[in-house]
PQR file of N, CA, C, O and H, with PARSE charges and radii, in Angstrom:
ATOM      1  N   MET A   1      12.934  -5.125   4.335 -0.4000 1.5000
ATOM      2  CA  MET A   1      11.508  -5.374   4.375 -0.0000 2.0000
ATOM      3  C   MET A   1      10.785  -4.161   3.802  0.5500 1.7000
ATOM      4  O   MET A   1      11.270  -3.032   3.888 -0.5500 1.4000
ATOM      5  N   ILE A   2       9.648  -4.406   3.234 -0.4000 1.5000
ATOM      6  CA  ILE A   2       8.837  -3.336   2.648 -0.0000 2.0000
ATOM      7  C   ILE A   2       7.654  -3.055   3.565  0.5500 1.7000
ATOM      8  O   ILE A   2       6.884  -3.958   3.894 -0.5500 1.4000
ATOM      9  H   ILE A   2       9.254  -5.323   3.165  0.4000 1.0000
ATOM     10  N   ASN A   3       7.514  -1.798   3.976 -0.4000 1.5000
ATOM     11  CA  ASN A   3       6.358  -1.374   4.761 -0.0000 2.0000
ATOM     12  C   ASN A   3       5.356  -0.702   3.828  0.5500 1.7000
ATOM     13  O   ASN A   3       5.735   0.056   2.935 -0.5500 1.4000
ATOM     14  H   ASN A   3       8.138  -1.065   3.709  0.4000 1.0000
ATOM     15  N   VAL A   4       4.092  -0.984   4.042 -0.4000 1.5000
ATOM     16  CA  VAL A   4       3.024  -0.361   3.264 -0.0000 2.0000
ATOM     17  C   VAL A   4       2.491   0.823   4.065  0.5500 1.7000
ATOM     18  O   VAL A   4       2.042   0.668   5.200 -0.5500 1.4000
ATOM     19  H   VAL A   4       3.784  -1.600   4.767  0.4000 1.0000
ATOM     20  N   THR A   5       2.548   2.000   3.463 -0.4000 1.5000
ATOM     21  CA  THR A   5       2.132   3.226   4.148 -0.0000 2.0000
ATOM     22  C   THR A   5       0.801   3.751   3.598  0.5500 1.7000
ATOM     23  O   THR A   5       0.554   4.956   3.569 -0.5500 1.4000
ATOM     24  H   THR A   5       2.913   2.126   2.540  0.4000 1.0000
ATOM     25  N   LEU A   6      -0.029   2.833   3.172 -0.4000 1.5000
ATOM     26  CA  LEU A   6      -1.320   3.182   2.575 -0.0000 2.0000
ATOM     27  C   LEU A   6      -2.227   3.908   3.564  0.5500 1.7000
ATOM     28  O   LEU A   6      -2.943   4.831   3.177 -0.5500 1.4000
ATOM     29  H   LEU A   6       0.171   1.854   3.196  0.4000 1.0000
ATOM     30  N   ASP A   7      -2.209   3.507   4.831 -0.4000 1.5000
ATOM     31  CA  ASP A   7      -3.050   4.179   5.835 -0.0000 2.0000
ATOM     32  C   ASP A   7      -2.742   5.668   5.910  0.5500 1.7000
ATOM     33  O   ASP A   7      -3.650   6.494   5.995 -0.5500 1.4000
ATOM     34  H   ASP A   7      -1.627   2.757   5.146  0.4000 1.0000
ATOM     35  N   PHE A   8      -1.454   6.006   5.877 -0.4000 1.5000
ATOM     36  CA  PHE A   8      -1.055   7.410   5.925 -0.0000 2.0000
ATOM     37  C   PHE A   8      -1.616   8.181   4.734  0.5500 1.7000
ATOM     38  O   PHE A   8      -2.118   9.295   4.886 -0.5500 1.4000
ATOM     39  H   PHE A   8      -0.716   5.335   5.808  0.4000 1.0000
ATOM     40  N   MET A   9      -1.526   7.578   3.544 -0.4000 1.5000
ATOM     41  CA  MET A   9      -2.022   8.249   2.347 -0.0000 2.0000
ATOM     42  C   MET A   9      -3.540   8.394   2.385  0.5500 1.7000
ATOM     43  O   MET A   9      -4.079   9.403   1.931 -0.5500 1.4000
ATOM     44  H   MET A   9      -1.118   6.673   3.421  0.4000 1.0000
ATOM     45  N   LEU A  10      -4.230   7.393   2.924 -0.4000 1.5000
ATOM     46  CA  LEU A  10      -5.690   7.501   3.056 -0.0000 2.0000
ATOM     47  C   LEU A  10      -6.062   8.654   3.982  0.5500 1.7000
ATOM     48  O   LEU A  10      -6.983   9.416   3.687 -0.5500 1.4000
ATOM     49  H   LEU A  10      -3.793   6.573   3.293  0.4000 1.0000
ATOM     50  N   LEU A  11      -5.350   8.784   5.098 -0.4000 1.5000
ATOM     51  CA  LEU A  11      -5.609   9.899   6.016 -0.0000 2.0000
ATOM     52  C   LEU A  11      -5.343  11.233   5.336  0.5500 1.7000
ATOM     53  O   LEU A  11      -6.117  12.181   5.470 -0.5500 1.4000
ATOM     54  H   LEU A  11      -4.602   8.165   5.337  0.4000 1.0000
ATOM     55  N   LYS A  12      -4.249  11.289   4.613 -0.4000 1.5000
ATOM     56  CA  LYS A  12      -3.862  12.512   3.917 -0.0000 2.0000
ATOM     57  C   LYS A  12      -4.923  12.918   2.893  0.5500 1.7000
ATOM     58  O   LYS A  12      -5.187  14.106   2.707 -0.5500 1.4000
ATOM     59  H   LYS A  12      -3.620  10.519   4.504  0.4000 1.0000
ATOM     60  N   ARG A  13      -5.527  11.935   2.234 -0.4000 1.5000
ATOM     61  CA  ARG A  13      -6.543  12.201   1.208 -0.0000 2.0000
ATOM     62  C   ARG A  13      -7.965  12.217   1.777  0.5500 1.7000
ATOM     63  O   ARG A  13      -8.935  12.421   1.047 -0.5500 1.4000
ATOM     64  H   ARG A  13      -5.313  10.970   2.385  0.4000 1.0000
ATOM     65  N   LYS A  14      -8.074  11.997   3.097 -0.4000 1.5000
ATOM     66  CA  LYS A  14      -9.375  11.995   3.776 -0.0000 2.0000
ATOM     67  C   LYS A  14     -10.345  11.016   3.122  0.5500 1.7000
ATOM     68  O   LYS A  14     -11.484  11.359   2.802 -0.5500 1.4000
ATOM     69  H   LYS A  14      -7.286  11.831   3.691  0.4000 1.0000
ATOM     70  N   MET A  15      -9.860   9.781   2.931 -0.4000 1.5000
ATOM     71  CA  MET A  15     -10.645   8.733   2.290 -0.0000 2.0000
ATOM     72  C   MET A  15     -10.640   7.497   3.183  0.5500 1.7000
ATOM     73  O   MET A  15      -9.639   7.200   3.835 -0.5500 1.4000
ATOM     74  H   MET A  15      -8.935   9.502   3.190  0.4000 1.0000
ATOM     75  N   THR A  16     -11.743   6.788   3.209 -0.4000 1.5000
ATOM     76  CA  THR A  16     -11.815   5.554   3.993 -0.0000 2.0000
ATOM     77  C   THR A  16     -11.342   4.373   3.141  0.5500 1.7000
ATOM     78  O   THR A  16     -11.308   4.439   1.913 -0.5500 1.4000
ATOM     79  H   THR A  16     -12.556   7.029   2.679  0.4000 1.0000
ATOM     80  N   SER A  17     -10.985   3.310   3.824 -0.4000 1.5000
ATOM     81  CA  SER A  17     -10.602   2.079   3.139 -0.0000 2.0000
ATOM     82  C   SER A  17     -11.750   1.571   2.284  0.5500 1.7000
ATOM     83  O   SER A  17     -11.544   1.078   1.175 -0.5500 1.4000
ATOM     84  H   SER A  17     -11.012   3.257   4.822  0.4000 1.0000
ATOM     85  N   LYS A  18     -12.956   1.695   2.809 -0.4000 1.5000
ATOM     86  CA  LYS A  18     -14.140   1.238   2.076 -0.0000 2.0000
ATOM     87  C   LYS A  18     -14.284   1.998   0.763  0.5500 1.7000
ATOM     88  O   LYS A  18     -14.543   1.396  -0.279 -0.5500 1.4000
ATOM     89  H   LYS A  18     -13.124   2.095   3.710  0.4000 1.0000
ATOM     90  N   GLU A  19     -14.116   3.320   0.809 -0.4000 1.5000
ATOM     91  CA  GLU A  19     -14.221   4.131  -0.409 -0.0000 2.0000
ATOM     92  C   GLU A  19     -13.161   3.725  -1.430  0.5500 1.7000
ATOM     93  O   GLU A  19     -13.455   3.575  -2.616 -0.5500 1.4000
ATOM     94  H   GLU A  19     -13.905   3.809   1.656  0.4000 1.0000
ATOM     95  N   LEU A  20     -11.922   3.549  -0.958 -0.4000 1.5000
ATOM     96  CA  LEU A  20     -10.849   3.177  -1.870 -0.0000 2.0000
ATOM     97  C   LEU A  20     -11.113   1.810  -2.499  0.5500 1.7000
ATOM     98  O   LEU A  20     -10.958   1.633  -3.707 -0.5500 1.4000
ATOM     99  H   LEU A  20     -11.683   3.671   0.005  0.4000 1.0000
ATOM    100  N   ALA A  21     -11.510   0.855  -1.672 -0.4000 1.5000
ATOM    101  CA  ALA A  21     -11.780  -0.494  -2.181 -0.0000 2.0000
ATOM    102  C   ALA A  21     -12.847  -0.452  -3.280  0.5500 1.7000
ATOM    103  O   ALA A  21     -12.711  -1.115  -4.308 -0.5500 1.4000
ATOM    104  H   ALA A  21     -11.635   1.000  -0.690  0.4000 1.0000
ATOM    105  N   GLU A  22     -13.897   0.326  -3.059 -0.4000 1.5000
ATOM    106  CA  GLU A  22     -14.964   0.434  -4.056 -0.0000 2.0000
ATOM    107  C   GLU A  22     -14.451   1.075  -5.341  0.5500 1.7000
ATOM    108  O   GLU A  22     -14.791   0.628  -6.436 -0.5500 1.4000
ATOM    109  H   GLU A  22     -14.008   0.865  -2.224  0.4000 1.0000
ATOM    110  N   LYS A  23     -13.636   2.118  -5.214 -0.4000 1.5000
ATOM    111  CA  LYS A  23     -13.162   2.845  -6.387 -0.0000 2.0000
ATOM    112  C   LYS A  23     -12.164   2.049  -7.214  0.5500 1.7000
ATOM    113  O   LYS A  23     -12.081   2.239  -8.427 -0.5500 1.4000
ATOM    114  H   LYS A  23     -13.359   2.481  -4.324  0.4000 1.0000
ATOM    115  N   ILE A  24     -11.400   1.153  -6.574 -0.4000 1.5000
ATOM    116  CA  ILE A  24     -10.411   0.387  -7.332 -0.0000 2.0000
ATOM    117  C   ILE A  24     -10.885  -1.019  -7.666  0.5500 1.7000
ATOM    118  O   ILE A  24     -10.209  -1.749  -8.392 -0.5500 1.4000
ATOM    119  H   ILE A  24     -11.468   0.998  -5.588  0.4000 1.0000
ATOM    120  N   GLY A  25     -12.041  -1.402  -7.140 -0.4000 1.5000
ATOM    121  CA  GLY A  25     -12.641  -2.675  -7.504 -0.0000 2.0000
ATOM    122  C   GLY A  25     -12.057  -3.900  -6.819  0.5500 1.7000
ATOM    123  O   GLY A  25     -11.968  -4.968  -7.425 -0.5500 1.4000
ATOM    124  H   GLY A  25     -12.590  -0.809  -6.550  0.4000 1.0000
ATOM    125  N   ILE A  26     -11.658  -3.754  -5.553 -0.4000 1.5000
ATOM    126  CA  ILE A  26     -11.242  -4.919  -4.773 -0.0000 2.0000
ATOM    127  C   ILE A  26     -12.041  -4.954  -3.480  0.5500 1.7000
ATOM    128  O   ILE A  26     -12.663  -3.963  -3.097 -0.5500 1.4000
ATOM    129  H   ILE A  26     -11.731  -2.886  -5.061  0.4000 1.0000
ATOM    130  N   THR A  27     -12.022  -6.099  -2.811 -0.4000 1.5000
ATOM    131  CA  THR A  27     -12.776  -6.218  -1.569 -0.0000 2.0000
ATOM    132  C   THR A  27     -12.055  -5.486  -0.441  0.5500 1.7000
ATOM    133  O   THR A  27     -10.842  -5.282  -0.493 -0.5500 1.4000
ATOM    134  H   THR A  27     -11.517  -6.904  -3.122  0.4000 1.0000
ATOM    135  N   GLN A  28     -12.808  -5.099   0.563 -0.4000 1.5000
ATOM    136  CA  GLN A  28     -12.216  -4.473   1.740 -0.0000 2.0000
ATOM    137  C   GLN A  28     -11.255  -5.442   2.429  0.5500 1.7000
ATOM    138  O   GLN A  28     -10.243  -5.020   2.988 -0.5500 1.4000
ATOM    139  H   GLN A  28     -13.793  -5.265   0.605  0.4000 1.0000
ATOM    140  N   ALA A  29     -11.568  -6.729   2.391 -0.4000 1.5000
ATOM    141  CA  ALA A  29     -10.704  -7.728   3.010 -0.0000 2.0000
ATOM    142  C   ALA A  29      -9.343  -7.762   2.321  0.5500 1.7000
ATOM    143  O   ALA A  29      -8.311  -7.810   2.990 -0.5500 1.4000
ATOM    144  H   ALA A  29     -12.390  -7.071   1.937  0.4000 1.0000
ATOM    145  N   ASN A  30      -9.334  -7.737   0.990 -0.4000 1.5000
ATOM    146  CA  ASN A  30      -8.064  -7.740   0.264 -0.0000 2.0000
ATOM    147  C   ASN A  30      -7.292  -6.449   0.474  0.5500 1.7000
ATOM    148  O   ASN A  30      -6.064  -6.472   0.553 -0.5500 1.4000
ATOM    149  H   ASN A  30     -10.172  -7.697   0.446  0.4000 1.0000
ATOM    150  N   LEU A  31      -7.987  -5.332   0.565 -0.4000 1.5000
ATOM    151  CA  LEU A  31      -7.315  -4.067   0.836 -0.0000 2.0000
ATOM    152  C   LEU A  31      -6.708  -4.087   2.237  0.5500 1.7000
ATOM    153  O   LEU A  31      -5.608  -3.575   2.448 -0.5500 1.4000
ATOM    154  H   LEU A  31      -8.984  -5.314   0.500  0.4000 1.0000
ATOM    155  N   SER A  32      -7.416  -4.673   3.182 -0.4000 1.5000
ATOM    156  CA  SER A  32      -6.908  -4.788   4.547 -0.0000 2.0000
ATOM    157  C   SER A  32      -5.629  -5.622   4.595  0.5500 1.7000
ATOM    158  O   SER A  32      -4.689  -5.281   5.313 -0.5500 1.4000
ATOM    159  H   SER A  32      -8.309  -5.089   3.010  0.4000 1.0000
ATOM    160  N   ILE A  33      -5.595  -6.715   3.830 -0.4000 1.5000
ATOM    161  CA  ILE A  33      -4.399  -7.559   3.767 -0.0000 2.0000
ATOM    162  C   ILE A  33      -3.223  -6.748   3.224  0.5500 1.7000
ATOM    163  O   ILE A  33      -2.099  -6.869   3.710 -0.5500 1.4000
ATOM    164  H   ILE A  33      -6.359  -6.992   3.247  0.4000 1.0000
ATOM    165  N   LEU A  34      -3.486  -5.938   2.232 -0.4000 1.5000
ATOM    166  CA  LEU A  34      -2.439  -5.094   1.669 -0.0000 2.0000
ATOM    167  C   LEU A  34      -1.970  -4.046   2.681  0.5500 1.7000
ATOM    168  O   LEU A  34      -0.770  -3.846   2.864 -0.5500 1.4000
ATOM    169  H   LEU A  34      -4.399  -5.840   1.837  0.4000 1.0000
ATOM    170  N   LYS A  35      -2.923  -3.382   3.332 -0.4000 1.5000
ATOM    171  CA  LYS A  35      -2.596  -2.321   4.293 -0.0000 2.0000
ATOM    172  C   LYS A  35      -1.776  -2.826   5.475  0.5500 1.7000
ATOM    173  O   LYS A  35      -0.911  -2.112   5.982 -0.5500 1.4000
ATOM    174  H   LYS A  35      -3.899  -3.545   3.183  0.4000 1.0000
ATOM    175  N   THR A  36      -2.042  -4.043   5.913 -0.4000 1.5000
ATOM    176  CA  THR A  36      -1.346  -4.574   7.090 -0.0000 2.0000
ATOM    177  C   THR A  36      -0.003  -5.196   6.737  0.5500 1.7000
ATOM    178  O   THR A  36       0.723  -5.649   7.623 -0.5500 1.4000
ATOM    179  H   THR A  36      -2.746  -4.623   5.502  0.4000 1.0000
ATOM    180  N   GLY A  37       0.333  -5.223   5.454 -0.4000 1.5000
ATOM    181  CA  GLY A  37       1.608  -5.781   5.042 -0.0000 2.0000
ATOM    182  C   GLY A  37       1.624  -7.295   4.981  0.5500 1.7000
ATOM    183  O   GLY A  37       2.692  -7.899   4.879 -0.5500 1.4000
ATOM    184  H   GLY A  37      -0.256  -4.855   4.734  0.4000 1.0000
ATOM    185  N   LYS A  38       0.459  -7.916   5.041 -0.4000 1.5000
ATOM    186  CA  LYS A  38       0.385  -9.379   5.013 -0.0000 2.0000
ATOM    187  C   LYS A  38       0.332  -9.945   3.599  0.5500 1.7000
ATOM    188  O   LYS A  38       0.408 -11.159   3.405 -0.5500 1.4000
ATOM    189  H   LYS A  38      -0.409  -7.425   5.124  0.4000 1.0000
ATOM    190  N   ALA A  39       0.201  -9.060   2.611 -0.4000 1.5000
ATOM    191  CA  ALA A  39       0.157  -9.507   1.217 -0.0000 2.0000
ATOM    192  C   ALA A  39       1.547  -9.949   0.781  0.5500 1.7000
ATOM    193  O   ALA A  39       2.549  -9.359   1.186 -0.5500 1.4000
ATOM    194  H   ALA A  39       0.139  -8.074   2.768  0.4000 1.0000
ATOM    195  N   HIS A  40       1.604 -10.979  -0.040 -0.4000 1.5000
ATOM    196  CA  HIS A  40       2.875 -11.468  -0.566 -0.0000 2.0000
ATOM    197  C   HIS A  40       3.294 -10.690  -1.802  0.5500 1.7000
ATOM    198  O   HIS A  40       4.444 -10.774  -2.232 -0.5500 1.4000
ATOM    199  H   HIS A  40       0.790 -11.458  -0.369  0.4000 1.0000
ATOM    200  N   GLY A  41       2.372  -9.941  -2.369 -0.4000 1.5000
ATOM    201  CA  GLY A  41       2.658  -9.157  -3.565 -0.0000 2.0000
ATOM    202  C   GLY A  41       1.462  -8.302  -3.919  0.5500 1.7000
ATOM    203  O   GLY A  41       0.405  -8.387  -3.294 -0.5500 1.4000
ATOM    204  H   GLY A  41       1.437  -9.873  -2.020  0.4000 1.0000
ATOM    205  N   ILE A  42       1.650  -7.475  -4.934 -0.4000 1.5000
ATOM    206  CA  ILE A  42       0.565  -6.630  -5.425 -0.0000 2.0000
ATOM    207  C   ILE A  42       0.682  -6.561  -6.943  0.5500 1.7000
ATOM    208  O   ILE A  42       1.780  -6.413  -7.479 -0.5500 1.4000
ATOM    209  H   ILE A  42       2.509  -7.406  -5.442  0.4000 1.0000
ATOM    210  N   ARG A  43      -0.428  -6.665  -7.620 -0.4000 1.5000
ATOM    211  CA  ARG A  43      -0.427  -6.547  -9.078 -0.0000 2.0000
ATOM    212  C   ARG A  43      -0.170  -5.085  -9.451  0.5500 1.7000
ATOM    213  O   ARG A  43      -0.650  -4.165  -8.789 -0.5500 1.4000
ATOM    214  H   ARG A  43      -1.320  -6.785  -7.184  0.4000 1.0000
ATOM    215  N   PHE A  44       0.592  -4.895 -10.520 -0.4000 1.5000
ATOM    216  CA  PHE A  44       0.826  -3.534 -10.990 -0.0000 2.0000
ATOM    217  C   PHE A  44      -0.485  -2.851 -11.341  0.5500 1.7000
ATOM    218  O   PHE A  44      -0.623  -1.642 -11.159 -0.5500 1.4000
ATOM    219  H   PHE A  44       0.982  -5.642 -11.058  0.4000 1.0000
ATOM    220  N   GLU A  45      -1.440  -3.609 -11.838 -0.4000 1.5000
ATOM    221  CA  GLU A  45      -2.749  -3.046 -12.178 -0.0000 2.0000
ATOM    222  C   GLU A  45      -3.426  -2.461 -10.937  0.5500 1.7000
ATOM    223  O   GLU A  45      -4.009  -1.378 -10.995 -0.5500 1.4000
ATOM    224  H   GLU A  45      -1.327  -4.592 -11.986  0.4000 1.0000
ATOM    225  N   THR A  46      -3.347  -3.180  -9.817 -0.4000 1.5000
ATOM    226  CA  THR A  46      -3.935  -2.700  -8.562 -0.0000 2.0000
ATOM    227  C   THR A  46      -3.180  -1.482  -8.053  0.5500 1.7000
ATOM    228  O   THR A  46      -3.790  -0.501  -7.627 -0.5500 1.4000
ATOM    229  H   THR A  46      -2.873  -4.059  -9.770  0.4000 1.0000
ATOM    230  N   LEU A  47      -1.858  -1.543  -8.097 -0.4000 1.5000
ATOM    231  CA  LEU A  47      -1.036  -0.409  -7.667 -0.0000 2.0000
ATOM    232  C   LEU A  47      -1.340   0.822  -8.515  0.5500 1.7000
ATOM    233  O   LEU A  47      -1.424   1.935  -7.996 -0.5500 1.4000
ATOM    234  H   LEU A  47      -1.362  -2.340  -8.443  0.4000 1.0000
ATOM    235  N   ASP A  48      -1.502   0.621  -9.809 -0.4000 1.5000
ATOM    236  CA  ASP A  48      -1.838   1.709 -10.725 -0.0000 2.0000
ATOM    237  C   ASP A  48      -3.165   2.354 -10.341  0.5500 1.7000
ATOM    238  O   ASP A  48      -3.277   3.580 -10.308 -0.5500 1.4000
ATOM    239  H   ASP A  48      -1.433  -0.283 -10.232  0.4000 1.0000
ATOM    240  N   LYS A  49      -4.168   1.533 -10.052 -0.4000 1.5000
ATOM    241  CA  LYS A  49      -5.489   2.062  -9.674 -0.0000 2.0000
ATOM    242  C   LYS A  49      -5.425   2.833  -8.358  0.5500 1.7000
ATOM    243  O   LYS A  49      -6.034   3.894  -8.223 -0.5500 1.4000
ATOM    244  H   LYS A  49      -4.077   0.538 -10.079  0.4000 1.0000
ATOM    245  N   ILE A  50      -4.685   2.292  -7.391 -0.4000 1.5000
ATOM    246  CA  ILE A  50      -4.545   2.981  -6.099 -0.0000 2.0000
ATOM    247  C   ILE A  50      -3.896   4.343  -6.303  0.5500 1.7000
ATOM    248  O   ILE A  50      -4.368   5.348  -5.772 -0.5500 1.4000
ATOM    249  H   ILE A  50      -4.190   1.430  -7.501  0.4000 1.0000
ATOM    250  N   CYS A  51      -2.811   4.372  -7.075 -0.4000 1.5000
ATOM    251  CA  CYS A  51      -2.112   5.636  -7.326 -0.0000 2.0000
ATOM    252  C   CYS A  51      -3.000   6.631  -8.066  0.5500 1.7000
ATOM    253  O   CYS A  51      -2.965   7.829  -7.786 -0.5500 1.4000
ATOM    254  H   CYS A  51      -2.428   3.556  -7.507  0.4000 1.0000
ATOM    255  N   GLU A  52      -3.791   6.136  -9.005 -0.4000 1.5000
ATOM    256  CA  GLU A  52      -4.691   7.016  -9.757 -0.0000 2.0000
ATOM    257  C   GLU A  52      -5.731   7.642  -8.833  0.5500 1.7000
ATOM    258  O   GLU A  52      -5.953   8.852  -8.870 -0.5500 1.4000
ATOM    259  H   GLU A  52      -3.820   5.163  -9.233  0.4000 1.0000
ATOM    260  N   VAL A  53      -6.363   6.823  -8.013 -0.4000 1.5000
ATOM    261  CA  VAL A  53      -7.426   7.312  -7.122 -0.0000 2.0000
ATOM    262  C   VAL A  53      -6.869   8.246  -6.050  0.5500 1.7000
ATOM    263  O   VAL A  53      -7.484   9.264  -5.732 -0.5500 1.4000
ATOM    264  H   VAL A  53      -6.183   5.840  -7.983  0.4000 1.0000
ATOM    265  N   LEU A  54      -5.702   7.902  -5.492 -0.4000 1.5000
ATOM    266  CA  LEU A  54      -5.122   8.713  -4.416 -0.0000 2.0000
ATOM    267  C   LEU A  54      -4.212   9.825  -4.929  0.5500 1.7000
ATOM    268  O   LEU A  54      -3.665  10.606  -4.150 -0.5500 1.4000
ATOM    269  H   LEU A  54      -5.203   7.075  -5.750  0.4000 1.0000
ATOM    270  N   ASN A  55      -4.056   9.886  -6.270 -0.4000 1.5000
ATOM    271  CA  ASN A  55      -3.203  10.900  -6.882 -0.0000 2.0000
ATOM    272  C   ASN A  55      -1.817  10.910  -6.220  0.5500 1.7000
ATOM    273  O   ASN A  55      -1.379  11.919  -5.669 -0.5500 1.4000
ATOM    274  H   ASN A  55      -4.501   9.252  -6.903  0.4000 1.0000
ATOM    275  N   CYS A  56      -1.148   9.760  -6.293 -0.4000 1.5000
ATOM    276  CA  CYS A  56       0.155   9.624  -5.656 -0.0000 2.0000
ATOM    277  C   CYS A  56       1.072   8.747  -6.503  0.5500 1.7000
ATOM    278  O   CYS A  56       0.669   8.237  -7.547 -0.5500 1.4000
ATOM    279  H   CYS A  56      -1.504   8.940  -6.741  0.4000 1.0000
ATOM    280  N   GLN A  57       2.288   8.582  -6.048 -0.4000 1.5000
ATOM    281  CA  GLN A  57       3.280   7.731  -6.689 -0.0000 2.0000
ATOM    282  C   GLN A  57       3.428   6.447  -5.876  0.5500 1.7000
ATOM    283  O   GLN A  57       3.125   6.449  -4.683 -0.5500 1.4000
ATOM    284  H   GLN A  57       2.616   8.997  -5.199  0.4000 1.0000
ATOM    285  N   PRO A  58       3.889   5.338  -6.494 -0.5600 1.5000
ATOM    286  CA  PRO A  58       4.096   4.091  -5.744  0.2800 2.0000
ATOM    287  C   PRO A  58       4.984   4.287  -4.511  0.5500 1.7000
ATOM    288  O   PRO A  58       4.768   3.653  -3.479 -0.5500 1.4000
ATOM    289  N   GLY A  59       5.976   5.162  -4.624 -0.4000 1.5000
ATOM    290  CA  GLY A  59       6.863   5.432  -3.492 -0.0000 2.0000
ATOM    291  C   GLY A  59       6.169   6.104  -2.316  0.5500 1.7000
ATOM    292  O   GLY A  59       6.688   6.101  -1.200 -0.5500 1.4000
ATOM    293  H   GLY A  59       6.151   5.677  -5.463  0.4000 1.0000
ATOM    294  N   ASP A  60       5.000   6.680  -2.563 -0.4000 1.5000
ATOM    295  CA  ASP A  60       4.220   7.268  -1.467 -0.0000 2.0000
ATOM    296  C   ASP A  60       3.516   6.192  -0.649  0.5500 1.7000
ATOM    297  O   ASP A  60       3.066   6.448   0.467 -0.5500 1.4000
ATOM    298  H   ASP A  60       4.579   6.683  -3.470  0.4000 1.0000
ATOM    299  N   LEU A  61       3.423   4.985  -1.208 -0.4000 1.5000
ATOM    300  CA  LEU A  61       2.681   3.890  -0.575 -0.0000 2.0000
ATOM    301  C   LEU A  61       3.582   2.801  -0.002  0.5500 1.7000
ATOM    302  O   LEU A  61       3.156   2.016   0.846 -0.5500 1.4000
ATOM    303  H   LEU A  61       3.790   4.776  -2.115  0.4000 1.0000
ATOM    304  N   LEU A  62       4.824   2.756  -0.466 -0.4000 1.5000
ATOM    305  CA  LEU A  62       5.748   1.700  -0.073 -0.0000 2.0000
ATOM    306  C   LEU A  62       7.036   2.304   0.460  0.5500 1.7000
ATOM    307  O   LEU A  62       7.532   3.304  -0.060 -0.5500 1.4000
ATOM    308  H   LEU A  62       5.170   3.393  -1.155  0.4000 1.0000
ATOM    309  N   GLU A  63       7.572   1.682   1.508 -0.4000 1.5000
ATOM    310  CA  GLU A  63       8.783   2.182   2.142 -0.0000 2.0000
ATOM    311  C   GLU A  63       9.718   1.011   2.429  0.5500 1.7000
ATOM    312  O   GLU A  63       9.289   0.005   2.996 -0.5500 1.4000
ATOM    313  H   GLU A  63       7.169   0.870   1.930  0.4000 1.0000
ATOM    314  N   TYR A  64      10.979   1.128   2.049 -0.4000 1.5000
ATOM    315  CA  TYR A  64      11.965   0.088   2.335 -0.0000 2.0000
ATOM    316  C   TYR A  64      12.624   0.363   3.677  0.5500 1.7000
ATOM    317  O   TYR A  64      13.109   1.466   3.933 -0.5500 1.4000
ATOM    318  H   TYR A  64      11.326   1.945   1.589  0.4000 1.0000
ATOM    319  N   VAL A  65      12.634  -0.655   4.532 -0.4000 1.5000
ATOM    320  CA  VAL A  65      13.296  -0.583   5.829 -0.0000 2.0000
ATOM    321  C   VAL A  65      14.188  -1.816   5.946  0.5500 1.7000
ATOM    322  O   VAL A  65      13.689  -2.940   5.883 -0.5500 1.4000
ATOM    323  H   VAL A  65      12.240  -1.551   4.325  0.4000 1.0000
ATOM    324  N   PRO A  66      15.510  -1.625   6.117 -0.5600 1.5000
ATOM    325  CA  PRO A  66      16.397  -2.788   6.245  0.2800 2.0000
ATOM    326  C   PRO A  66      15.983  -3.664   7.421  0.5500 1.7000
ATOM    327  O   PRO A  66      15.570  -3.165   8.468 -0.5500 1.4000
ATOM    328  N   ASP A  67      16.099  -4.985   7.232 -0.4000 1.5000
ATOM    329  CA  ASP A  67      15.798  -5.918   8.315 -0.0000 2.0000
ATOM    330  C   ASP A  67      16.795  -5.725   9.448  0.5500 1.7000
ATOM    331  O   ASP A  67      17.980  -5.505   9.197 -0.5500 1.4000
ATOM    332  H   ASP A  67      16.434  -5.390   6.382  0.4000 1.0000
ATOM    333  N   LYS A  68      16.335  -5.805  10.677 -0.4000 1.5000
ATOM    334  CA  LYS A  68      17.221  -5.691  11.833 -0.0000 2.0000
ATOM    335  C   LYS A  68      18.222  -6.835  11.835  0.5500 1.7000
ATOM    336  O   LYS A  68      17.864  -7.979  11.556 -0.5500 1.4000
ATOM    337  H   LYS A  68      15.372  -5.985  10.881  0.4000 1.0000
ATOM    338  N   GLY A  69      19.468  -6.530  12.149 -0.4000 1.5000
ATOM    339  CA  GLY A  69      20.493  -7.557  12.246 -0.0000 2.0000
ATOM    340  C   GLY A  69      21.080  -7.950  10.903  0.5500 1.7000
ATOM    341  O   GLY A  69      21.983  -8.785  10.852 -0.5500 1.4000
ATOM    342  H   GLY A  69      19.759  -5.600  12.376  0.4000 1.0000
ATOM    343  N   GLN A  70      20.593  -7.372   9.815 -0.4000 1.5000
ATOM    344  CA  GLN A  70      21.114  -7.720   8.510 -0.0000 2.0000
ATOM    345  C   GLN A  70      22.392  -6.924   8.283  0.5500 1.7000
ATOM    346  O   GLN A  70      22.408  -5.705   8.455 -0.5500 1.4000
ATOM    347  H   GLN A  70      19.859  -6.693   9.857  0.4000 1.0000
ATOM    348  N   ASP A  71      23.483  -7.623   7.890 -0.4000 1.5000
ATOM    349  CA  ASP A  71      24.750  -6.992   7.624 -0.0000 2.0000
ATOM    350  C   ASP A  71      24.646  -6.211   6.324  0.5500 1.7000
ATOM    351  O   ASP A  71      24.218  -6.756   5.306 -0.5500 1.4000
ATOM    352  H   ASP A  71      23.470  -8.614   7.751  0.4000 1.0000
ATOM    353  N   LYS A  72      25.034  -4.935   6.348 -0.4000 1.5000
ATOM    354  CA  LYS A  72      24.918  -4.096   5.163 -0.0000 2.0000
ATOM    355  C   LYS A  72      25.796  -4.570   4.016  0.5500 1.7000
ATOM    356  O   LYS A  72      25.500  -4.275   2.858 -0.5500 1.4000
ATOM    357  H   LYS A  72      25.382  -4.493   7.175  0.4000 1.0000
ATOM    358  N   ASP A  73      26.884  -5.308   4.314 -0.4000 1.5000
ATOM    359  CA  ASP A  73      27.804  -5.749   3.282 -0.0000 2.0000
ATOM    360  C   ASP A  73      27.337  -7.022   2.589  0.5500 1.7000
ATOM    361  O   ASP A  73      27.953  -7.424   1.601 -0.5500 1.4000
ATOM    362  H   ASP A  73      27.124  -5.547   5.255  0.4000 1.0000
ATOM    363  N   GLU A  74      26.298  -7.664   3.050 -0.4000 1.5000
ATOM    364  CA  GLU A  74      25.823  -8.920   2.444 -0.0000 2.0000
ATOM    365  C   GLU A  74      25.068  -8.668   1.173  0.5500 1.7000
ATOM    366  O   GLU A  74      24.599  -9.611   0.535 -0.5500 1.4000
ATOM    367  H   GLU A  74      25.798  -7.338   3.853  0.4000 1.0000
TER
END
């Protein structure tokens, strides 16, 4: 599973969700969906804008965590 660590990066950069949403041109509601991990995907264009504004890499925003109970050999 992929965890979104955007909240951590926002805290690190001392920026609010509202500020980020305005700077990248998406609604606060859509940013909230992304932050909570409820999004089914993200456009590379949006990811690019987030990384540009927060001065970070995609790996700073996304984290892979193996699903519980999943056999590593599968």
